[in-house]
A tleap script that builds the chain and sets N, CA, C and O, in Angstrom:
source leaprc.protein.ff14SB
mol = sequence {
  NMET ALA ASP ASN ASN LYS MET SER ARG GLU
  GLU ALA GLY ARG LYS GLY GLY GLU THR THR
  SER LYS ASN HIE ASP LYS GLU PHE TYR GLN
  GLU ILE GLY LYS LYS GLY GLY GLU ALA THR
  SER GLU ASN HIE ASP LYS GLU PHE TYR GLN
  GLU ILE GLY GLU LYS GLY GLY GLU ALA THR
  SER GLN ASN HIE ASP LYS GLU PHE TYR GLN
  GLU ILE GLY GLU LYS GLY GLY GLU ALA THR
  SER GLU ASN HIE ASP LYS GLU PHE TYR GLN
  GLU ILE GLY ARG LYS GLY GLY GLU ALA THR
  SER LYS ASN HIE ASP LYS GLU PHE TYR GLN
  GLU ILE GLY SER LYS GLY GLY ASN ALA ARG
  ASN ASN CASP
}
set mol.1.N position { -24.053 -1.185 10.342 }
set mol.1.CA position { -24.113 -2.749 10.181 }
set mol.1.C position { -25.670 -3.234 10.157 }
set mol.1.O position { -26.618 -2.453 10.231 }
set mol.2.N position { -25.776 -4.627 10.043 }
set mol.2.CA position { -27.242 -4.814 9.833 }
set mol.2.C position { -27.845 -5.491 11.465 }
set mol.2.O position { -27.115 -5.599 12.450 }
set mol.3.N position { -29.022 -5.803 11.434 }
set mol.3.CA position { -29.457 -6.236 12.488 }
set mol.3.C position { -28.573 -7.508 13.037 }
set mol.3.O position { -28.016 -8.229 12.210 }
set mol.4.N position { -28.444 -7.789 14.532 }
set mol.4.CA position { -27.896 -8.602 15.248 }
set mol.4.C position { -26.288 -8.811 15.002 }
set mol.4.O position { -25.614 -9.830 14.855 }
set mol.5.N position { -25.970 -7.459 15.019 }
set mol.5.CA position { -24.206 -7.456 14.497 }
set mol.5.C position { -23.794 -7.967 13.552 }
set mol.5.O position { -22.600 -8.250 13.463 }
set mol.6.N position { -24.677 -8.226 12.578 }
set mol.6.CA position { -23.977 -8.934 11.328 }
set mol.6.C position { -23.883 -8.016 10.326 }
set mol.6.O position { -24.704 -7.166 9.982 }
set mol.7.N position { -22.907 -8.243 9.933 }
set mol.7.CA position { -22.295 -7.050 8.583 }
set mol.7.C position { -23.109 -7.351 7.125 }
set mol.7.O position { -23.409 -8.473 6.718 }
set mol.8.N position { -23.336 -6.314 6.575 }
set mol.8.CA position { -24.102 -6.423 5.439 }
set mol.8.C position { -22.889 -6.925 4.221 }
set mol.8.O position { -21.693 -6.668 4.355 }
set mol.9.N position { -23.346 -7.523 3.286 }
set mol.9.CA position { -22.668 -8.267 2.236 }
set mol.9.C position { -21.911 -6.749 1.543 }
set mol.9.O position { -20.790 -6.875 1.052 }
set mol.10.N position { -22.503 -5.513 1.540 }
set mol.10.CA position { -21.792 -4.612 0.926 }
set mol.10.C position { -20.495 -4.176 1.962 }
set mol.10.O position { -19.396 -3.825 1.533 }
set mol.11.N position { -20.791 -4.254 3.171 }
set mol.11.CA position { -19.771 -3.606 4.301 }
set mol.11.C position { -18.902 -4.475 4.310 }
set mol.11.O position { -17.727 -4.111 4.260 }
set mol.12.N position { -19.228 -5.875 4.374 }
set mol.12.CA position { -18.325 -7.129 4.151 }
set mol.12.C position { -17.456 -6.971 2.738 }
set mol.12.O position { -16.262 -6.728 2.913 }
set mol.13.N position { -17.728 -7.036 1.914 }
set mol.13.CA position { -17.041 -6.764 0.479 }
set mol.13.C position { -16.125 -5.603 0.515 }
set mol.13.O position { -14.961 -5.780 0.156 }
set mol.14.N position { -16.550 -4.340 0.939 }
set mol.14.CA position { -15.864 -3.269 1.189 }
set mol.14.C position { -14.665 -3.288 1.903 }
set mol.14.O position { -13.658 -2.703 1.504 }
set mol.15.N position { -14.747 -4.241 3.434 }
set mol.15.CA position { -13.607 -4.349 4.282 }
set mol.15.C position { -13.020 -5.212 3.424 }
set mol.15.O position { -11.920 -4.811 3.043 }
set mol.16.N position { -13.422 -6.453 2.901 }
set mol.16.CA position { -12.294 -7.288 2.088 }
set mol.16.C position { -11.632 -6.836 1.195 }
set mol.16.O position { -10.497 -7.259 0.974 }
set mol.17.N position { -12.379 -5.562 0.253 }
set mol.17.CA position { -11.404 -5.106 -0.379 }
set mol.17.C position { -10.550 -4.122 -0.080 }
set mol.17.O position { -9.633 -3.783 -0.828 }
set mol.18.N position { -10.839 -3.523 1.205 }
set mol.18.CA position { -9.447 -2.824 1.956 }
set mol.18.C position { -8.467 -3.444 2.258 }
set mol.18.O position { -7.307 -3.063 2.106 }
set mol.19.N position { -8.874 -4.590 2.773 }
set mol.19.CA position { -7.739 -5.806 3.345 }
set mol.19.C position { -6.725 -6.169 2.253 }
set mol.19.O position { -5.499 -6.082 2.332 }
set mol.20.N position { -7.470 -6.594 1.213 }
set mol.20.CA position { -6.599 -7.120 0.014 }
set mol.20.C position { -5.585 -5.886 -0.576 }
set mol.20.O position { -4.416 -6.000 -0.943 }
set mol.21.N position { -6.363 -4.773 -0.543 }
set mol.21.CA position { -5.485 -3.803 -1.220 }
set mol.21.C position { -4.204 -3.459 -0.201 }
set mol.21.O position { -3.094 -3.244 -0.689 }
set mol.22.N position { -4.392 -3.425 1.033 }
set mol.22.CA position { -3.312 -3.377 1.686 }
set mol.22.C position { -2.316 -4.447 1.908 }
set mol.22.O position { -1.270 -4.268 2.531 }
set mol.23.N position { -2.685 -5.577 1.370 }
set mol.23.CA position { -2.025 -6.599 1.328 }
set mol.23.C position { -1.074 -7.152 0.071 }
set mol.23.O position { -0.097 -7.901 0.071 }
set mol.24.N position { -1.739 -6.499 -0.936 }
set mol.24.CA position { -0.993 -6.754 -2.425 }
set mol.24.C position { -0.571 -5.576 -2.970 }
set mol.24.O position { -0.939 -4.501 -2.497 }
set mol.25.N position { 0.211 -5.659 -3.980 }
set mol.25.CA position { 0.750 -4.740 -4.858 }
set mol.25.C position { 0.246 -4.629 -6.125 }
set mol.25.O position { -0.791 -5.173 -6.504 }
set mol.26.N position { 1.138 -3.762 -6.950 }
set mol.26.CA position { 0.326 -3.285 -8.275 }
set mol.26.C position { 0.246 -4.711 -9.164 }
set mol.26.O position { -0.718 -5.106 -9.820 }
set mol.27.N position { 1.491 -5.333 -8.997 }
set mol.27.CA position { 1.840 -6.526 -9.755 }
set mol.27.C position { 0.504 -7.626 -9.474 }
set mol.27.O position { -0.186 -7.967 -10.434 }
set mol.28.N position { 0.228 -8.113 -8.162 }
set mol.28.CA position { -0.892 -8.593 -7.921 }
set mol.28.C position { -1.996 -8.611 -8.494 }
set mol.28.O position { -2.674 -9.601 -8.768 }
set mol.29.N position { -2.278 -7.225 -8.750 }
set mol.29.CA position { -3.659 -6.631 -9.243 }
set mol.29.C position { -3.617 -7.050 -11.120 }
set mol.29.O position { -4.527 -7.518 -11.805 }
set mol.30.N position { -2.174 -6.656 -11.537 }
set mol.30.CA position { -1.964 -6.883 -13.051 }
set mol.30.C position { -2.173 -8.198 -13.385 }
set mol.30.O position { -2.718 -8.579 -14.421 }
set mol.31.N position { -1.690 -8.973 -12.403 }
set mol.31.CA position { -1.542 -10.751 -12.915 }
set mol.31.C position { -3.159 -11.125 -12.928 }
set mol.31.O position { -3.730 -11.558 -13.929 }
set mol.32.N position { -3.807 -10.883 -11.635 }
set mol.32.CA position { -5.332 -11.149 -11.493 }
set mol.32.C position { -6.107 -10.605 -12.664 }
set mol.32.O position { -6.951 -11.358 -13.150 }
set mol.33.N position { -5.949 -9.427 -13.180 }
set mol.33.CA position { -6.539 -8.923 -14.160 }
set mol.33.C position { -6.350 -9.734 -15.637 }
set mol.33.O position { -7.281 -10.014 -16.393 }
set mol.34.N position { -4.966 -10.034 -15.858 }
set mol.34.CA position { -4.620 -10.804 -16.645 }
set mol.34.C position { -5.456 -12.001 -16.689 }
set mol.34.O position { -6.241 -12.157 -17.625 }
set mol.35.N position { -5.333 -12.978 -15.617 }
set mol.35.CA position { -6.074 -14.178 -15.522 }
set mol.35.C position { -7.634 -13.809 -15.636 }
set mol.35.O position { -8.397 -14.733 -15.915 }
set mol.36.N position { -8.059 -12.766 -15.475 }
set mol.36.CA position { -9.528 -12.819 -15.378 }
set mol.36.C position { -9.799 -12.475 -16.794 }
set mol.36.O position { -10.787 -12.973 -17.334 }
set mol.37.N position { -8.914 -11.564 -17.540 }
set mol.37.CA position { -9.321 -11.295 -19.004 }
set mol.37.C position { -9.132 -12.386 -19.771 }
set mol.37.O position { -9.820 -12.544 -20.779 }
set mol.38.N position { -8.186 -13.280 -19.406 }
set mol.38.CA position { -8.151 -14.579 -20.168 }
set mol.38.C position { -9.100 -15.439 -20.060 }
set mol.38.O position { -9.397 -16.015 -21.106 }
set mol.39.N position { -9.762 -15.753 -18.987 }
set mol.39.CA position { -10.738 -16.413 -18.607 }
set mol.39.C position { -12.023 -15.475 -19.435 }
set mol.39.O position { -12.802 -16.121 -20.136 }
set mol.40.N position { -12.117 -14.700 -19.379 }
set mol.40.CA position { -13.187 -14.015 -19.943 }
set mol.40.C position { -13.196 -14.350 -21.537 }
set mol.40.O position { -14.149 -14.911 -22.078 }
set mol.41.N position { -12.021 -13.938 -22.219 }
set mol.41.CA position { -11.869 -14.139 -23.793 }
set mol.41.C position { -12.131 -15.801 -24.160 }
set mol.41.O position { -12.615 -16.221 -25.212 }
set mol.42.N position { -11.769 -16.451 -23.235 }
set mol.42.CA position { -12.117 -18.191 -23.497 }
set mol.42.C position { -13.900 -18.309 -23.268 }
set mol.42.O position { -14.437 -19.184 -23.947 }
set mol.43.N position { -14.636 -17.634 -22.528 }
set mol.43.CA position { -16.035 -18.003 -22.242 }
set mol.43.C position { -16.763 -16.956 -23.467 }
set mol.43.O position { -17.894 -17.274 -23.836 }
set mol.44.N position { -16.202 -15.888 -24.004 }
set mol.44.CA position { -17.174 -15.089 -24.763 }
set mol.44.C position { -16.451 -14.494 -26.262 }
set mol.44.O position { -15.280 -14.214 -26.521 }
set mol.45.N position { -17.565 -14.449 -27.006 }
set mol.45.CA position { -17.384 -14.184 -28.641 }
set mol.45.C position { -17.325 -12.801 -28.760 }
set mol.45.O position { -17.685 -12.005 -27.893 }
set mol.46.N position { -16.775 -12.479 -30.057 }
set mol.46.CA position { -16.781 -11.107 -30.550 }
set mol.46.C position { -17.973 -10.434 -30.208 }
set mol.46.O position { -17.819 -9.372 -29.604 }
set mol.47.N position { -19.165 -10.813 -30.460 }
set mol.47.CA position { -20.191 -10.081 -30.224 }
set mol.47.C position { -20.435 -9.624 -28.609 }
set mol.47.O position { -21.076 -8.635 -28.256 }
set mol.48.N position { -19.898 -10.397 -27.904 }
set mol.48.CA position { -20.053 -10.093 -26.472 }
set mol.48.C position { -19.097 -8.705 -26.155 }
set mol.48.O position { -19.418 -7.807 -25.377 }
set mol.49.N position { -18.125 -8.754 -26.781 }
set mol.49.CA position { -17.093 -7.718 -26.481 }
set mol.49.C position { -17.598 -6.101 -27.205 }
set mol.49.O position { -17.419 -4.963 -26.772 }
set mol.50.N position { -18.299 -6.599 -28.492 }
set mol.50.CA position { -19.034 -5.653 -29.159 }
set mol.50.C position { -20.271 -5.003 -28.201 }
set mol.50.O position { -20.297 -3.861 -27.742 }
set mol.51.N position { -20.823 -5.579 -28.110 }
set mol.51.CA position { -21.736 -5.143 -27.046 }
set mol.51.C position { -21.179 -4.369 -25.504 }
set mol.51.O position { -21.465 -3.216 -25.181 }
set mol.52.N position { -20.608 -5.014 -24.957 }
set mol.52.CA position { -19.945 -4.308 -23.782 }
set mol.52.C position { -19.530 -3.116 -24.415 }
set mol.52.O position { -19.891 -2.070 -23.876 }
set mol.53.N position { -18.897 -3.050 -25.370 }
set mol.53.CA position { -17.861 -1.979 -25.826 }
set mol.53.C position { -18.937 -0.779 -25.847 }
set mol.53.O position { -18.802 0.328 -25.326 }
set mol.54.N position { -20.088 -1.290 -26.610 }
set mol.54.CA position { -21.072 -0.445 -27.124 }
set mol.54.C position { -21.695 0.280 -26.091 }
set mol.54.O position { -21.959 1.470 -26.262 }
set mol.55.N position { -22.018 -0.423 -24.811 }
set mol.55.CA position { -22.449 -0.016 -23.664 }
set mol.55.C position { -21.517 0.985 -23.074 }
set mol.55.O position { -21.789 2.155 -22.804 }
set mol.56.N position { -20.657 0.518 -22.950 }
set mol.56.CA position { -19.409 1.477 -22.507 }
set mol.56.C position { -19.329 2.747 -22.881 }
set mol.56.O position { -19.208 3.642 -22.045 }
set mol.57.N position { -19.385 2.972 -24.136 }
set mol.57.CA position { -19.004 4.000 -25.167 }
set mol.57.C position { -20.358 4.908 -24.917 }
set mol.57.O position { -20.242 6.134 -24.925 }
set mol.58.N position { -21.536 4.345 -24.715 }
set mol.58.CA position { -22.558 5.475 -24.493 }
set mol.58.C position { -22.950 5.630 -23.204 }
set mol.58.O position { -23.946 6.313 -22.965 }
set mol.59.N position { -22.241 5.033 -22.202 }
set mol.59.CA position { -22.312 5.652 -20.654 }
set mol.59.C position { -21.368 6.528 -20.738 }
set mol.59.O position { -21.459 7.496 -19.983 }
set mol.60.N position { -20.369 6.456 -21.537 }
set mol.60.CA position { -19.052 7.324 -21.051 }
set mol.60.C position { -19.556 8.713 -21.986 }
set mol.60.O position { -19.297 9.844 -21.574 }
set mol.61.N position { -20.344 8.475 -23.356 }
set mol.61.CA position { -20.722 9.787 -23.842 }
set mol.61.C position { -21.665 10.455 -23.280 }
set mol.61.O position { -21.889 11.562 -23.770 }
set mol.62.N position { -22.230 10.158 -22.484 }
set mol.62.CA position { -23.634 10.853 -21.367 }
set mol.62.C position { -22.803 11.311 -20.589 }
set mol.62.O position { -23.230 12.373 -20.135 }
set mol.63.N position { -21.588 10.994 -20.102 }
set mol.63.CA position { -20.851 11.596 -18.734 }
set mol.63.C position { -19.480 12.647 -18.952 }
set mol.63.O position { -18.726 13.028 -18.055 }
set mol.64.N position { -19.395 13.009 -20.500 }
set mol.64.CA position { -18.581 13.610 -20.797 }
set mol.64.C position { -18.867 14.396 -21.971 }
set mol.64.O position { -19.828 14.069 -22.668 }
set mol.65.N position { -18.042 15.551 -22.332 }
set mol.65.CA position { -18.281 16.364 -23.394 }
set mol.65.C position { -17.192 16.096 -24.176 }
set mol.65.O position { -16.330 15.253 -23.926 }
set mol.66.N position { -17.258 17.147 -25.552 }
set mol.66.CA position { -16.398 17.269 -26.557 }
set mol.66.C position { -14.835 17.339 -25.923 }
set mol.66.O position { -14.052 16.421 -26.167 }
set mol.67.N position { -14.476 18.375 -25.178 }
set mol.67.CA position { -13.254 18.562 -24.423 }
set mol.67.C position { -12.658 17.190 -23.948 }
set mol.67.O position { -11.486 16.924 -24.213 }
set mol.68.N position { -13.406 16.365 -23.288 }
set mol.68.CA position { -12.927 15.103 -22.641 }
set mol.68.C position { -12.420 14.219 -23.869 }
set mol.68.O position { -11.369 13.638 -23.597 }
set mol.69.N position { -12.870 13.989 -25.062 }
set mol.69.CA position { -12.386 13.398 -26.119 }
set mol.69.C position { -11.583 14.076 -27.091 }
set mol.69.O position { -11.178 13.378 -28.020 }
set mol.70.N position { -11.289 15.196 -27.079 }
set mol.70.CA position { -10.479 15.702 -27.426 }
set mol.70.C position { -9.028 15.480 -26.913 }
set mol.70.O position { -8.060 15.046 -27.538 }
set mol.71.N position { -9.117 15.879 -25.641 }
set mol.71.CA position { -8.215 15.642 -24.346 }
set mol.71.C position { -7.491 13.874 -24.668 }
set mol.71.O position { -6.329 13.695 -25.033 }
set mol.72.N position { -8.258 13.028 -24.482 }
set mol.72.CA position { -7.889 11.534 -24.262 }
set mol.72.C position { -7.531 11.165 -25.765 }
set mol.72.O position { -6.739 10.264 -26.042 }
set mol.73.N position { -8.225 11.985 -26.764 }
set mol.73.CA position { -7.799 11.493 -28.202 }
set mol.73.C position { -5.986 12.007 -28.244 }
set mol.73.O position { -5.010 11.342 -28.592 }
set mol.74.N position { -6.064 13.352 -27.768 }
set mol.74.CA position { -4.716 13.733 -27.741 }
set mol.74.C position { -3.741 13.172 -27.008 }
set mol.74.O position { -2.646 13.158 -27.571 }
set mol.75.N position { -3.806 12.511 -25.482 }
set mol.75.CA position { -3.154 11.802 -24.921 }
set mol.75.C position { -2.961 10.366 -25.926 }
set mol.75.O position { -1.833 9.894 -26.061 }
set mol.76.N position { -3.954 9.839 -26.489 }
set mol.76.CA position { -3.610 8.506 -27.204 }
set mol.76.C position { -2.863 8.759 -28.411 }
set mol.76.O position { -2.165 7.847 -28.855 }
set mol.77.N position { -2.917 10.004 -29.075 }
set mol.77.CA position { -1.985 9.971 -30.166 }
set mol.77.C position { -0.371 10.387 -29.757 }
set mol.77.O position { 0.602 10.193 -30.486 }
set mol.78.N position { -0.352 10.933 -28.566 }
set mol.78.CA position { 1.109 11.359 -28.291 }
set mol.78.C position { 1.680 9.758 -27.654 }
set mol.78.O position { 2.859 9.416 -27.747 }
set mol.79.N position { 0.932 9.163 -27.210 }
set mol.79.CA position { 1.432 7.811 -26.871 }
set mol.79.C position { 1.803 7.021 -27.695 }
set mol.79.O position { 2.787 6.284 -27.628 }
set mol.80.N position { 0.968 7.129 -28.607 }
set mol.80.CA position { 1.063 5.947 -29.727 }
set mol.80.C position { 2.345 6.514 -30.698 }
set mol.80.O position { 3.178 5.688 -31.070 }
set mol.81.N position { 2.479 7.907 -31.090 }
set mol.81.CA position { 3.545 8.694 -31.420 }
set mol.81.C position { 4.777 8.094 -30.958 }
set mol.81.O position { 5.593 7.733 -31.806 }
set mol.82.N position { 5.080 7.902 -29.442 }
set mol.82.CA position { 6.200 7.308 -28.920 }
set mol.82.C position { 6.414 5.999 -28.998 }
set mol.82.O position { 7.538 5.497 -28.980 }
set mol.83.N position { 5.538 5.482 -29.074 }
set mol.83.CA position { 5.836 3.881 -29.197 }
set mol.83.C position { 5.832 3.248 -30.738 }
set mol.83.O position { 5.947 2.039 -30.938 }
set mol.84.N position { 5.668 4.331 -31.907 }
set mol.84.CA position { 5.637 3.719 -33.140 }
set mol.84.C position { 6.629 4.610 -34.138 }
set mol.84.O position { 6.823 5.811 -33.945 }
set mol.85.N position { 7.187 3.916 -35.153 }
set mol.85.CA position { 8.191 4.628 -36.407 }
set mol.85.C position { 7.200 4.892 -37.402 }
set mol.85.O position { 6.039 4.493 -37.500 }
set mol.86.N position { 7.958 5.714 -38.186 }
set mol.86.CA position { 7.377 6.050 -39.483 }
set mol.86.C position { 6.609 4.538 -40.034 }
set mol.86.O position { 5.403 4.409 -39.823 }
set mol.87.N position { 7.173 3.726 -40.552 }
set mol.87.CA position { 6.578 2.419 -40.911 }
set mol.87.C position { 5.465 2.184 -40.347 }
set mol.87.O position { 4.615 1.797 -41.149 }
set mol.88.N position { 5.073 2.271 -39.133 }
set mol.88.CA position { 3.817 2.056 -38.782 }
set mol.88.C position { 2.838 2.665 -38.878 }
set mol.88.O position { 1.712 2.190 -38.730 }
set mol.89.N position { 3.192 4.233 -39.236 }
set mol.89.CA position { 2.132 5.294 -39.831 }
set mol.89.C position { 1.703 4.764 -41.182 }
set mol.89.O position { 0.512 4.821 -41.487 }
set mol.90.N position { 2.532 4.289 -41.949 }
set mol.90.CA position { 2.458 4.236 -43.521 }
set mol.90.C position { 1.719 2.841 -43.525 }
set mol.90.O position { 0.811 2.622 -44.327 }
set mol.91.N position { 2.105 1.980 -42.677 }
set mol.91.CA position { 1.098 0.667 -42.637 }
set mol.91.C position { -0.208 0.944 -42.105 }
set mol.91.O position { -1.109 0.499 -42.816 }
set mol.92.N position { -0.541 1.479 -41.181 }
set mol.92.CA position { -2.046 1.836 -40.793 }
set mol.92.C position { -2.603 2.615 -42.114 }
set mol.92.O position { -3.684 2.330 -42.629 }
set mol.93.N position { -1.820 3.529 -42.548 }
set mol.93.CA position { -2.393 4.559 -43.353 }
set mol.93.C position { -2.676 3.502 -44.688 }
set mol.93.O position { -3.794 3.499 -45.205 }
set mol.94.N position { -1.723 2.722 -45.140 }
set mol.94.CA position { -2.297 1.881 -46.402 }
set mol.94.C position { -3.384 1.160 -46.140 }
set mol.94.O position { -4.342 1.163 -46.913 }
set mol.95.N position { -3.363 0.383 -44.902 }
set mol.95.CA position { -4.657 -0.330 -44.590 }
set mol.95.C position { -5.943 0.595 -44.396 }
set mol.95.O position { -6.995 0.100 -44.799 }
set mol.96.N position { -5.994 1.684 -43.916 }
set mol.96.CA position { -7.198 2.445 -43.913 }
set mol.96.C position { -7.749 2.704 -45.099 }
set mol.96.O position { -8.937 2.500 -45.349 }
set mol.97.N position { -6.697 3.292 -46.106 }
set mol.97.CA position { -6.733 3.515 -47.302 }
set mol.97.C position { -7.742 2.648 -47.950 }
set mol.97.O position { -8.883 2.949 -48.301 }
set mol.98.N position { -6.965 1.236 -48.071 }
set mol.98.CA position { -7.787 -0.166 -48.568 }
set mol.98.C position { -8.939 -0.174 -48.148 }
set mol.98.O position { -9.824 -0.152 -49.003 }
set mol.99.N position { -9.279 -0.201 -46.910 }
set mol.99.CA position { -10.582 -0.265 -46.068 }
set mol.99.C position { -11.606 0.548 -46.911 }
set mol.99.O position { -12.532 0.167 -47.627 }
set mol.100.N position { -11.080 1.966 -46.555 }
set mol.100.CA position { -11.911 2.994 -47.119 }
set mol.100.C position { -12.598 2.736 -48.775 }
set mol.100.O position { -13.781 2.703 -49.115 }
set mol.101.N position { -11.279 2.569 -49.641 }
set mol.101.CA position { -11.955 2.564 -50.582 }
set mol.101.C position { -12.832 1.008 -51.217 }
set mol.101.O position { -13.520 0.935 -52.235 }
set mol.102.N position { -12.568 0.083 -50.393 }
set mol.102.CA position { -13.557 -0.887 -50.572 }
set mol.102.C position { -15.063 -0.683 -50.098 }
set mol.102.O position { -16.039 -1.353 -50.437 }
set mol.103.N position { -15.010 0.530 -49.132 }
set mol.103.CA position { -16.507 0.756 -48.682 }
set mol.103.C position { -16.887 2.265 -49.333 }
set mol.103.O position { -17.710 2.896 -48.670 }
set mol.104.N position { -16.511 2.749 -50.243 }
set mol.104.CA position { -16.814 4.229 -50.847 }
set mol.104.C position { -16.543 4.224 -52.223 }
set mol.104.O position { -15.467 3.816 -52.660 }
set mol.105.N position { -17.766 4.801 -53.190 }
set mol.105.CA position { -17.218 4.780 -54.548 }
set mol.105.C position { -16.699 6.167 -54.961 }
set mol.105.O position { -16.448 7.047 -54.137 }
set mol.106.N position { -16.556 6.304 -56.277 }
set mol.106.CA position { -16.067 7.620 -56.687 }
set mol.106.C position { -16.643 8.764 -56.255 }
set mol.106.O position { -15.886 9.667 -55.899 }
set mol.107.N position { -17.962 8.953 -56.200 }
set mol.107.CA position { -18.578 10.053 -55.764 }
set mol.107.C position { -18.368 10.256 -54.504 }
set mol.107.O position { -18.321 11.475 -54.338 }
set mol.108.N position { -18.234 9.769 -53.641 }
set mol.108.CA position { -17.513 9.782 -52.218 }
set mol.108.C position { -16.278 10.524 -52.074 }
set mol.108.O position { -16.089 11.376 -51.206 }
set mol.109.N position { -15.375 10.137 -53.031 }
set mol.109.CA position { -13.924 10.705 -53.165 }
set mol.109.C position { -13.972 12.139 -53.776 }
set mol.109.O position { -13.221 13.076 -53.509 }
set mol.110.N position { -14.975 12.112 -54.618 }
set mol.110.CA position { -15.099 13.582 -55.336 }
set mol.110.C position { -15.764 14.743 -54.343 }
set mol.110.O position { -15.384 15.914 -54.355 }
set mol.111.N position { -16.843 14.213 -53.461 }
set mol.111.CA position { -17.273 15.047 -52.415 }
set mol.111.C position { -16.285 15.362 -51.305 }
set mol.111.O position { -16.277 16.477 -50.783 }
set mol.112.N position { -15.547 14.506 -50.980 }
set mol.112.CA position { -14.414 14.996 -49.650 }
set mol.112.C position { -13.455 15.786 -50.402 }
set mol.112.O position { -13.069 16.811 -49.841 }
set mol.113.N position { -12.999 15.530 -51.529 }
set mol.113.CA position { -11.988 16.344 -52.250 }
set mol.113.C position { -12.604 17.645 -52.289 }
set mol.113.O position { -11.894 18.638 -52.131 }
set mol.114.N position { -14.100 17.777 -52.519 }
set mol.114.CA position { -14.377 19.180 -52.697 }
set mol.114.C position { -14.482 19.878 -51.533 }
set mol.114.O position { -14.205 21.076 -51.477 }
set mol.115.N position { -14.910 19.148 -50.459 }
set mol.115.CA position { -14.845 19.610 -49.217 }
set mol.115.C position { -13.467 20.251 -48.776 }
set mol.115.O position { -13.273 21.367 -48.293 }
set mol.116.N position { -12.571 19.258 -49.068 }
set mol.116.CA position { -11.133 19.736 -48.815 }
set mol.116.C position { -10.783 21.092 -49.339 }
set mol.116.O position { -10.335 22.087 -48.768 }
set mol.117.N position { -11.086 20.875 -50.496 }
set mol.117.CA position { -10.573 22.298 -51.468 }
set mol.117.C position { -11.404 23.652 -50.976 }
set mol.117.O position { -10.956 24.791 -50.844 }
set mol.118.N position { -12.800 23.154 -50.740 }
set mol.118.CA position { -13.167 24.665 -50.181 }
set mol.118.C position { -12.807 25.195 -48.808 }
set mol.118.O position { -12.710 26.386 -48.513 }
set mol.119.N position { -12.593 23.999 -47.883 }
set mol.119.CA position { -11.907 24.204 -46.518 }
set mol.119.C position { -10.629 25.000 -46.666 }
set mol.119.O position { -10.478 25.978 -45.934 }
set mol.120.N position { -9.638 24.655 -47.595 }
set mol.120.CA position { -8.363 25.189 -47.744 }
set mol.120.C position { -8.481 26.778 -48.394 }
set mol.120.O position { -7.644 27.654 -48.178 }
set mol.121.N position { -9.705 26.948 -49.236 }
set mol.121.CA position { -9.810 28.185 -49.782 }
set mol.121.C position { -10.192 29.047 -48.696 }
set mol.121.O position { -9.873 30.236 -48.721 }
set mol.122.N position { -10.866 28.538 -47.717 }
set mol.122.CA position { -11.455 29.306 -46.734 }
set mol.122.C position { -10.316 29.643 -45.582 }
set mol.122.O position { -10.601 30.424 -44.675 }
set mol.123.N position { -9.066 29.044 -45.654 }
set mol.123.CA position { -8.006 29.338 -44.499 }
set mol.123.C position { -7.669 30.829 -44.809 }
set mol.123.O position { -6.858 31.436 -44.110 }
savepdb mol mol.pdb
quit
């Protein structure tokens, strides 16, 4: 505690958080999270989200190794496959192919085709 028997802001915040967590369930936190997300989206643009996403990605990459990313990628892939059907994958594959073709020229495809052929020959 701070001087004069007064609580510090940190201590008051911690105690308030503990009391709140005892009085509310998962649905409460989901609801306030949803409201907060909606309010944030009304007040910020695409660049804001890109910036915080980049900062979060940089911080995460400093704290985790290759195995971490492999594990979360595998979990994400499994969750996605449980929630989507063949048509979903066909659609995202088509969209990805279209986007890639707009961003790359003939030489790009020759290079990746060559690399793929070499990798297959080395198996």
